[in-house]
C-alpha positions as CSV (number, residue, x, y, z in Angstrom):
1,X,-8.2,10.6,-19.8
2,X,-11.2,11.2,-17.8
3,X,-13.6,8.5,-16.7
4,X,-17.2,8.7,-17.6
5,X,-19.3,9.7,-14.5
6,X,-21.2,6.9,-15.3
7,X,-18.7,4.6,-14.4
8,X,-17.7,6.4,-11.2
9,X,-21.3,6.2,-10.3
10,X,-21.5,2.5,-10.5
11,X,-18.0,2.2,-8.6
12,X,-19.6,4.3,-5.9
13,X,-22.7,1.8,-6.0
14,X,-20.5,-1.0,-5.8
15,X,-18.4,0.0,-3.4
16,X,-21.3,1.3,-0.8
17,X,-23.1,-2.3,-1.4
18,X,-20.0,-4.2,-1.5
19,X,-19.6,-7.9,-3.0
20,X,-19.5,-10.9,-0.6
21,X,-16.7,-12.8,-0.7
22,X,-16.2,-16.3,1.1
23,X,-13.1,-16.4,3.6
24,X,-11.6,-13.6,5.0
25,X,-13.0,-11.1,2.8
26,X,-16.4,-9.1,3.6
27,X,-18.0,-6.0,2.1
28,X,-16.8,-2.6,3.5
29,X,-19.5,-1.8,5.1
30,X,-18.9,-4.5,7.8
31,X,-16.3,-2.9,8.7
32,X,-18.2,0.3,10.1
33,X,-17.3,2.4,7.1
34,X,-14.6,3.9,5.7
35,X,-15.0,7.5,6.5
36,X,-13.3,7.5,9.6
37,X,-15.9,6.4,12.1
38,X,-17.0,2.9,13.3
39,X,-13.7,1.5,14.7
40,X,-13.2,1.7,18.4
41,X,-9.5,2.1,19.6
42,X,-7.6,-1.1,19.8
43,X,-7.1,-0.8,23.9
44,X,-10.2,1.4,24.5
45,X,-7.4,3.7,25.9
46,X,-9.4,5.3,28.9
47,X,-6.2,5.6,31.1
48,X,-4.4,7.0,28.2
49,X,-7.1,9.5,27.1
50,X,-5.4,12.6,28.7
51,X,-2.3,11.7,26.9
52,X,-3.5,11.5,23.4
53,X,-2.6,14.4,20.9
54,X,-5.5,16.8,19.9
55,X,-7.4,16.1,16.6
56,X,-8.6,13.4,14.1
57,X,-5.1,12.6,12.6
58,X,-2.1,10.3,13.9
59,X,0.4,13.0,14.8
60,X,4.3,12.1,14.0
61,X,6.8,12.0,16.7
62,X,10.7,11.8,16.8
63,X,11.4,8.5,17.7
64,X,9.4,5.1,18.9
65,X,10.1,5.6,22.7
66,X,7.3,8.1,22.6
67,X,4.7,5.7,21.4
68,X,1.8,5.1,23.8
69,X,3.2,2.3,26.6
70,X,1.4,-0.9,26.3
71,X,-0.8,-0.1,23.3
72,X,-0.4,-2.5,20.3
73,X,1.3,-1.3,17.6
74,X,1.0,-1.4,13.8
75,X,4.6,-1.4,11.7
76,X,4.6,-0.8,8.2
77,X,8.1,-1.6,6.7
78,X,9.3,-0.6,3.1
79,X,12.2,-3.0,2.5
80,X,15.4,-2.1,0.4
81,X,14.9,-4.9,-2.3
82,X,16.2,-2.8,-5.4
83,X,13.8,-1.7,-8.4
84,X,10.6,-2.7,-7.1
85,X,8.1,-2.7,-4.4
86,X,8.3,-5.1,-1.0
87,X,6.7,-4.1,2.0
88,X,5.7,-5.8,5.3
89,X,2.9,-4.7,7.4
90,X,2.8,-6.0,10.8
91,X,-0.5,-6.1,12.8
92,X,-1.6,-5.3,16.0
93,X,-2.7,-8.5,16.8
94,X,0.5,-10.4,15.8
95,X,-0.7,-11.6,11.9
96,X,1.9,-10.3,9.4
97,X,1.1,-9.1,5.9
98,X,3.1,-9.0,2.8
99,X,2.8,-6.3,0.1
100,X,4.5,-7.4,-2.9
101,X,7.8,-9.3,-3.0
102,X,10.3,-7.3,-4.8
103,X,12.1,-8.4,-8.2
104,X,14.4,-11.1,-7.4
105,X,13.8,-14.7,-6.0
106,X,15.4,-14.4,-2.8
107,X,15.7,-10.5,-2.2
108,X,12.2,-10.3,-0.1
109,X,12.7,-13.4,2.0
110,X,16.5,-12.4,2.8
111,X,14.9,-9.1,3.6
112,X,12.3,-10.8,5.9
113,X,14.9,-13.1,7.6
114,X,17.0,-10.3,8.3
115,X,14.2,-8.5,10.3
116,X,13.4,-12.2,12.1
117,X,10.3,-12.7,10.3
118,X,9.5,-16.5,10.4
119,X,6.0,-16.5,9.5
120,X,3.6,-15.0,6.6
121,X,-0.1,-14.6,7.5
122,X,-1.4,-13.0,4.5
123,X,0.0,-11.7,1.2
124,X,-1.3,-9.0,-1.6
125,X,0.3,-8.8,-5.0
126,X,-0.6,-5.3,-6.3
127,X,-0.7,-6.5,-9.9
128,X,1.2,-8.9,-12.3
129,X,4.6,-7.2,-13.1
130,X,7.9,-9.1,-12.1
131,X,9.4,-6.6,-9.9
132,X,6.1,-7.0,-7.5
133,X,5.7,-11.0,-7.7
134,X,9.3,-11.9,-7.9
135,X,10.3,-12.7,-4.2
136,X,6.5,-14.1,-3.2
137,X,6.5,-17.8,-4.6
138,X,9.5,-18.7,-1.9
139,X,8.1,-16.8,0.9
140,X,4.8,-18.3,0.3
141,X,6.3,-21.5,0.0
142,X,8.6,-21.3,3.2
143,X,6.8,-19.0,5.6
144,X,2.8,-19.2,5.1
145,X,0.7,-21.9,6.7
146,X,-0.1,-25.0,4.5
147,X,-3.9,-24.5,4.8
148,X,-6.6,-23.3,2.1
149,X,-7.6,-20.5,4.0
150,X,-7.8,-17.2,1.5
151,X,-4.5,-15.8,2.3
152,X,-3.0,-14.7,-1.1
153,X,-4.8,-11.7,-2.9
154,X,-4.2,-10.3,-6.1
155,X,-6.7,-8.0,-8.5
156,X,-7.5,-11.1,-10.6
157,X,-5.3,-10.6,-13.9
158,X,-4.2,-14.0,-15.0
159,X,-0.8,-13.8,-16.8
160,X,-0.6,-17.7,-16.6
161,X,1.5,-17.3,-19.9
162,X,4.2,-15.3,-17.7
163,X,6.5,-18.2,-16.0
164,X,7.2,-16.1,-13.0
165,X,3.1,-15.5,-12.2
166,X,2.4,-19.0,-12.8
167,X,5.2,-19.4,-10.2
168,X,3.5,-17.1,-8.1
169,X,-0.1,-18.6,-8.6
170,X,1.2,-22.2,-7.8
171,X,2.8,-21.4,-4.8
172,X,-0.3,-19.5,-3.4
173,X,-2.4,-22.3,-4.3
174,X,-6.0,-23.0,-2.7
175,X,-5.0,-20.0,-0.5
176,X,-5.6,-17.4,-3.4
177,X,-8.6,-15.1,-3.8
178,X,-9.1,-12.6,-6.5
179,X,-10.1,-9.2,-4.8
180,X,-12.3,-6.2,-5.9
181,X,-13.5,-2.9,-5.3
182,X,-15.6,-2.2,-1.9
183,X,-14.2,-5.4,-0.2
184,X,-12.3,-5.3,3.5
185,X,-9.7,-7.7,4.2
186,X,-10.5,-9.2,7.8
187,X,-6.7,-9.4,8.9
188,X,-7.1,-7.8,12.2
189,X,-10.1,-7.3,14.6
190,X,-8.7,-3.7,15.0
191,X,-7.4,-2.7,11.8
192,X,-9.3,-1.8,8.4
193,X,-8.0,-3.0,5.3
194,X,-10.3,-1.5,2.7
195,X,-9.8,-2.3,-1.2
196,X,-10.6,0.9,-3.1
197,X,-8.9,-0.1,-6.7
198,X,-8.4,-3.5,-8.3
199,X,-8.9,-4.7,-12.0
200,X,-9.1,-7.9,-13.5
201,X,-8.4,-6.5,-16.9
202,X,-5.7,-3.8,-18.3
203,X,-7.2,-0.6,-17.4
204,X,-7.3,2.4,-19.7
205,X,-4.6,0.8,-22.0
206,X,-4.3,-2.4,-23.6
207,X,-0.4,-2.8,-23.1
208,X,1.8,-4.9,-20.7
209,X,3.3,-1.9,-18.8
210,X,0.9,0.9,-18.1
211,X,-2.6,-1.2,-18.8
212,X,-1.2,-3.5,-16.0
213,X,0.1,-1.1,-13.8
214,X,-3.3,0.6,-13.5
215,X,-4.6,-2.9,-12.5
216,X,-2.9,-2.5,-9.2
217,X,-4.7,-3.2,-5.6
218,X,-5.2,0.1,-4.1
219,X,-5.6,-0.6,-0.2
220,X,-6.2,1.8,2.7
221,X,-5.0,0.0,6.1
222,X,-6.4,2.3,9.1
223,X,-6.0,1.6,12.6
224,X,-7.3,4.3,15.0
225,X,-6.1,7.7,13.7
226,X,-3.3,6.6,11.5
227,X,-3.8,5.4,7.9
228,X,-1.8,4.2,5.2
229,X,-2.8,4.4,1.5
230,X,-0.6,1.2,-0.5
231,X,-1.2,1.6,-4.4
232,X,1.3,-0.8,-5.9
233,X,2.0,1.0,-9.4
234,X,-1.1,2.8,-9.8
235,X,-1.0,5.6,-12.2
236,X,-2.9,8.8,-13.5
237,X,-6.0,6.7,-14.9
238,X,-6.4,4.8,-12.1
239,X,-5.6,7.5,-9.6
240,X,-8.5,9.7,-11.8
241,X,-10.9,7.0,-11.2
242,X,-10.2,6.6,-7.5
243,X,-10.3,10.3,-7.3
244,X,-14.0,10.6,-8.9
245,X,-15.3,7.6,-7.2
246,X,-14.1,8.1,-3.5
247,X,-12.8,11.6,-3.2
248,X,-13.8,11.6,0.7
249,X,-12.2,8.1,1.3
250,X,-8.7,8.7,0.2
251,X,-7.1,10.9,3.0
252,X,-4.4,9.0,4.8
253,X,-1.5,9.6,7.0
254,X,1.1,7.9,4.9
255,X,1.0,7.3,1.0
256,X,3.4,4.8,-0.7
257,X,4.1,6.5,-3.9
258,X,2.6,4.9,-7.0
259,X,4.9,3.5,-9.6
260,X,8.3,4.0,-7.9
261,X,8.1,7.9,-8.0
262,X,7.4,7.7,-12.1
263,X,5.8,11.2,-13.4
264,X,2.9,9.2,-14.6
265,X,1.7,8.4,-10.9
266,X,1.1,11.0,-7.7
267,X,-1.0,13.2,-9.6
268,X,-1.8,16.9,-8.2
269,X,-5.4,16.3,-7.3
270,X,-4.6,13.0,-6.1
271,X,-1.8,14.3,-3.7
272,X,-4.5,16.8,-2.7
273,X,-7.0,14.3,-1.6
274,X,-5.0,12.0,0.2
275,X,-3.4,14.9,1.7
276,X,-0.3,12.8,3.4
277,X,1.8,13.9,6.1
278,X,4.4,11.2,5.3
279,X,5.3,9.7,1.7
280,X,7.2,6.5,1.0
281,X,9.0,5.6,-2.2
282,X,10.6,2.5,-3.2
283,X,13.2,2.3,-5.8
284,X,16.7,1.4,-6.7
285,X,19.8,3.7,-6.7
286,X,21.4,4.7,-10.4
287,X,18.0,2.8,-12.0
288,X,17.5,2.7,-15.5
289,X,14.1,4.2,-15.6
290,X,15.3,8.0,-14.3
291,X,13.3,7.7,-11.6
292,X,12.5,9.6,-9.3
293,X,11.2,11.8,-11.8
294,X,11.9,15.3,-11.5
295,X,8.3,16.0,-12.1
296,X,7.3,13.8,-9.0
297,X,9.8,15.3,-6.9
298,X,8.5,18.9,-7.9
299,X,4.9,18.3,-6.6
300,X,6.2,16.7,-3.4
301,X,8.4,19.5,-2.7
302,X,5.7,21.9,-3.3
303,X,3.4,20.4,-0.5
304,X,3.9,22.4,2.8
305,X,5.0,20.3,5.6
306,X,5.1,16.8,3.6
307,X,8.3,14.6,4.2
308,X,9.0,11.7,2.8
309,X,11.8,8.6,2.9
310,X,13.0,6.6,-0.5
311,X,14.8,3.4,-0.6
312,X,17.6,4.8,-2.6
313,X,18.5,7.3,-0.4
314,X,17.5,6.0,3.0
315,X,17.1,2.2,2.8
316,X,14.7,0.3,4.9
317,X,12.2,2.4,6.3
318,X,10.0,1.8,9.2
319,X,6.5,3.5,10.4
320,X,5.0,2.4,13.4
321,X,2.2,3.5,15.6
322,X,0.4,3.0,18.3
323,X,-3.0,4.8,16.4
324,X,-2.7,8.0,17.1
325,X,1.2,8.8,16.8
326,X,3.6,7.5,14.7
327,X,7.6,7.6,14.2
328,X,9.5,6.7,10.8
329,X,12.5,5.1,11.5
330,X,15.3,5.5,8.6
331,X,17.9,2.7,7.9
332,X,20.5,5.6,6.9
333,X,20.4,9.1,5.7
334,X,18.1,12.2,6.1
335,X,14.5,12.2,4.7
336,X,12.9,14.3,2.2
337,X,15.9,14.5,-0.3
338,X,14.7,16.0,-3.4
339,X,17.3,15.0,-5.9
340,X,16.3,13.6,-9.4
341,X,18.3,12.2,-12.3
342,X,15.8,14.0,-15.0
343,X,12.3,14.8,-16.2
344,X,10.6,12.2,-18.1
345,X,9.3,12.9,-21.5
346,X,5.5,12.4,-21.3
347,X,4.5,13.1,-17.6
348,X,0.8,12.4,-16.6
349,X,-1.6,14.9,-14.2
350,X,-4.7,15.5,-13.4
């Protein structure tokens, strides 16, 4: 499915101009732009300048011991919570962001407690599917401050006929805020969190599966030279819209693979534009969907130098960065295992 060029042009205009939202949200232009410039290093870094790697991209190293001494760090943790997504972003200034909460009422909270996390400052629900919101109501009620600041975000598709989504919205309460394309979330003064995609109507399809997947909030989190693209379950139609509207804004050091390694996501052109060095994939072992699909694994294997971690093989995975270097820590096994259960019957690509 091709997005009309007129719609893509409207996306570009909307993104460039922004749309003011109260509280913690500002138009993207307020963050110094999304083209890789405009953000000063968190520490000013004069003493470390000679020790920084060359180039404009963060460089992967073998372990966290090689990160800059004394520099604030950003950590992205992909939790092993079954067939769903549950991520945690620990910001250099100390704030903590949940991105999705896995499929069960207690699994995400148990995983946070195992990490010693006792407070959540913000949460993003990528889209209104149970394998992403299941664990959020409990942690929002238990770990998030009980104020009315905007702290809990989603794309605004209100599935209030679904009990689990109603529980999420009830737990969010007055802290809830819908996000839109072209906005930034002001969560940390040294980190840019840009919303590149978010739809409050079923996107590209009217069903409760693909149509809702494509509403997913897609955020690009950037800290100095390091960036990670988090896209929920966005599939080919949403990826193609992103590629048409923002081809120069997608490049990221790390990519969280869309839709658990499904053949309906991780389009060839999309991968080329993101050009990730490392990829994260969240899924359960022996899941009934046959994920990761062999078409996806073939595309990943064909990209020179790309490495990846997957929760079914590697368990919990942590990416830690000082903004110029990053290290990946696996709970078990070796990375870049390319095994797959099967092809899917109806792959999508562009």
